[in-house]
C-alpha positions in Angstrom: 73.7 89.3 95.6 70.7 87.2 96.1 70.5 86.0 92.4 73.9 85.2 92.3 73.8 83.1 94.9 70.6 81.5 93.6 72.4 80.3 90.7 75.2 78.8 92.3 73.2 77.0 95.0 70.1 76.2 92.8 70.7 76.1 89.2 74.0 74.5 89.2 74.3 72.4 92.6 71.6 69.9 91.8 72.2 69.2 88.3 75.9 68.0 89.0 76.8 64.4 89.2 77.3 62.6 92.5 79.6 60.0 91.5 83.5 59.6 91.6 85.3 60.9 88.7 89.4 62.0 88.0 92.4 60.7 89.4 92.0 58.0 92.0 88.5 58.6 91.5 88.8 61.2 94.1 86.6 64.3 92.8 82.8 64.1 93.3 81.8 67.1 91.4 78.7 67.8 93.4 80.5 67.7 96.7 83.3 69.7 95.4 80.8 72.4 94.1 79.1 72.2 97.5 82.6 73.8 98.8 81.7 77.0 96.7 78.3 77.1 98.2 79.5 76.9 101.4 82.1 79.7 100.9 79.7 81.8 98.9 76.8 81.2 101.1 78.6 82.1 104.3 79.6 85.6 102.5 76.0 86.0 101.7 74.7 85.2 105.2 77.2 87.2 106.9 76.3 90.1 104.2 72.6 89.8 105.6 73.0 89.3 109.5 75.3 92.4 109.3 72.1 94.5 107.8 69.9 93.1 110.6 72.3 93.1 113.5 75.2 95.5 112.6 78.3 94.6 111.9 79.8 93.9 115.4 76.9 91.2 116.2 75.9 90.1 112.8 79.6 88.9 112.0 79.8 86.9 115.3 76.1 85.6 114.9 77.5 84.3 111.4 81.0 82.9 113.0 79.0 81.0 115.6 76.4 79.5 113.5 78.9 78.9 110.3 81.8 77.3 112.7 79.3 74.6 113.1 79.2 74.0 109.8 82.5 74.6 108.4 85.0 77.0 110.1 87.5 76.7 107.2 84.9 78.3 105.1 84.2 80.9 107.5 87.6 81.6 108.0 88.2 82.4 104.4 85.1 84.5 104.2 85.8 86.5 107.1 89.3 87.0 106.5 88.4 87.8 102.7 86.4 90.1 104.5 88.9 91.7 106.6 91.4 92.2 103.9 88.8 93.9 101.4 86.8 96.1 103.2 88.2 99.7 103.6 88.3 101.2 107.3 88.6 97.7 108.5 91.5 97.2 111.2 92.5 94.3 113.3 90.0 95.5 116.0 87.2 94.7 113.3 84.6 92.2 114.4 86.1 89.7 111.9 88.8 88.9 114.2 86.8 88.0 116.7 84.8 85.9 114.0 87.6 83.8 112.9 88.7 83.2 116.3 85.5 82.1 118.1 84.3 79.9 114.4 87.6 77.5 115.5 86.5 77.4 119.0 83.2 76.5 117.9 84.9 73.8 115.5 86.6 72.1 118.8 83.3 71.8 120.3 81.9 70.3 116.8 84.6 67.8 116.9 84.3 66.6 119.9 80.4 66.1 119.9 81.2 64.1 116.6 83.8 61.9 118.4 81.3 61.2 121.2 78.8 59.8 119.2 80.8 58.1 116.4 84.1 57.0 117.9 82.8 56.7 121.8 85.7 54.7 123.0 88.1 57.5 122.0 86.2 60.2 123.6 87.9 60.5 126.9 91.6 60.3 125.4 90.2 62.8 122.7 88.9 65.2 125.1 92.1 65.5 127.4 93.8 66.8 124.1 91.1 68.9 122.7 89.9 70.8 125.6 92.9 73.1 126.9 93.1 74.4 123.2 89.1 74.6 123.2 89.3 76.9 126.2 92.2 79.0 124.9 90.6 79.4 121.5 87.4 80.7 123.6 88.9 83.2 125.7 90.9 84.6 122.8 87.6 84.9 120.6 86.0 86.3 123.5 88.6 88.9 124.2 88.8 89.9 120.8 84.6 90.2 120.7 84.9 92.6 123.9 87.4 95.0 122.3 86.0 94.6 118.9 84.5 98.0 117.3 81.5 98.2 115.0 82.8 99.0 111.6 79.6 100.7 110.3 81.6 103.4 108.7 83.6 101.1 106.6 82.4 100.6 102.9 81.0 97.0 102.6 81.7 95.8 99.3 78.8 96.0 96.5 78.1 92.5 95.9 79.2 90.0 98.8 79.4 87.0 96.8 82.8 86.7 95.8 83.1 83.8 93.1 86.6 83.9 92.5 88.0 83.4 95.9 85.5 80.5 96.5 87.0 78.9 93.4 90.4 79.1 94.5 88.8 77.2 97.6 87.6 74.7 95.6 90.6 73.9 93.6 92.5 73.9 96.9 90.2 70.8 98.3 90.0 69.2 94.7 93.9 68.7 94.9 94.1 68.0 98.4 91.2 65.0 97.8 93.6 63.7 95.0 96.6 63.8 97.7 94.5 61.9 100.1 93.6 59.0 97.8 96.9 58.7 97.2 98.1 58.4 100.6 95.5 56.0 101.0 96.5 53.6 98.3 100.1 54.0 99.5 100.0 53.2 103.2 96.9 50.9 103.2 96.2 49.1 106.7 99.2 49.3 108.1 99.8 53.0 108.5 95.8 53.4 109.9 97.4 56.4 112.4 99.1 58.0 109.1 95.9 57.4 107.1 93.8 59.3 109.8 96.0 62.0 110.1 96.1 62.7 106.4 92.5 62.3 105.8 92.0 64.9 108.7 94.2 67.2 107.3 91.7 67.8 104.6 88.4 66.8 106.5 88.5 66.0 110.3 84.8 64.8 110.3 86.4 62.1 107.7 89.0 60.9 109.9 86.5 60.6 113.0 84.2 58.7 110.4 87.0 56.6 110.2 88.0 55.9 113.5 84.4 55.0 114.2 84.4 52.4 111.5 87.7 50.4 112.7 87.3 47.0 114.2 87.7 47.1 118.0 91.6 46.9 119.0 92.8 47.9 115.6 94.1 50.7 116.9 94.6 52.1 120.6 92.5 55.1 121.8 95.5 56.8 122.6 97.0 56.6 119.4 93.7 57.5 117.7 93.0 60.1 119.8 96.6 62.0 119.1 95.6 61.2 115.2 92.5 63.2 115.5 94.1 65.7 117.4 96.9 65.9 114.7 94.4 66.4 112.2 92.8 69.5 114.2 96.3 71.1 114.4 96.7 70.8 110.8 93.2 71.9 109.8 93.9 75.0 112.2 97.3 75.6 110.5 95.4 75.6 107.1 93.0 78.5 108.5 95.9 80.1 110.0 97.5 80.3 106.4 94.3 81.5 104.9 93.8 84.3 107.6 97.2 85.5 106.7 96.8 85.4 103.1 93.6 86.9 102.7 93.8 89.5 105.6 97.1 90.0 105.5 98.4 92.8 108.4 94.6 93.5 109.3 94.3 89.8 109.9 97.5 89.8 113.0 95.0 89.8 116.0 93.2 86.8 114.4 96.5 84.9 113.6 97.6 85.5 117.1 94.4 83.8 118.7 94.8 80.8 116.3 98.2 80.4 117.1 97.5 80.8 120.8 95.1 78.0 120.6 97.7 75.9 118.2 100.2 76.1 120.9 98.1 74.7 123.3 97.2 71.9 121.0 100.4 71.3 120.1 101.2 71.1 123.8 98.5 68.5 124.9 99.9 66.0 121.9 103.3 66.3 123.1 102.4 65.2 126.4 100.0 62.4 124.9 102.7 61.2 122.5 105.3 60.9 125.7 102.9 58.7 127.3 102.4 56.2 124.7 
């Protein structure tokens, strides 16, 4: 596993070009391959953490640490493991990890907004804090009821390249769609552009808002657009969970859904006040 990951991260990534290629110059080979490094890396880190801390605590450590970088990649990794490990159930630690990784994502996005788009922080916090609390409570509840699945048979090699390449293909297609939408809407649809970009990369949407000239868009509308991107991102993670974990991901899917409902509620309230 270590040798395979070393090839993926050390023997391929540094030698890929970092320029823009493909339709709309939307593909940066180095950044796209970094997605593969992320997905396989979380699988490998989770495997090592499980061997050190045990299945229950190792999975949670991976989710909390990984959620600060890419909760989507963590969700894909844990959902894949939940769906493939024989003996795993809805009470496995992976379900709690999926929920907690998304809760950490809320915190990360709020911090990034506070740093890069300070003027939007207050309006965004009113939208994002309620679903953050719901997600954290749901994740902690799943953690408390999680069983240590030591008896489950782990895969012989945690580096599953095929699912990671599928994830890479999704990101590549989404990048082209974002560039097309950007050219189509232009400056007249800033909020729509933020929503489209954020559905693919929430951080990119935050950077876009932070780079806007003062008065280009109201703080309330910008906060709603960013909240919408988080909701889309959560929907993607819900789909990933159900696709990879199937019935074993029901508990995690319910936790994500509860957080999404809270977020949709705060967005609806914000829209009604515009």
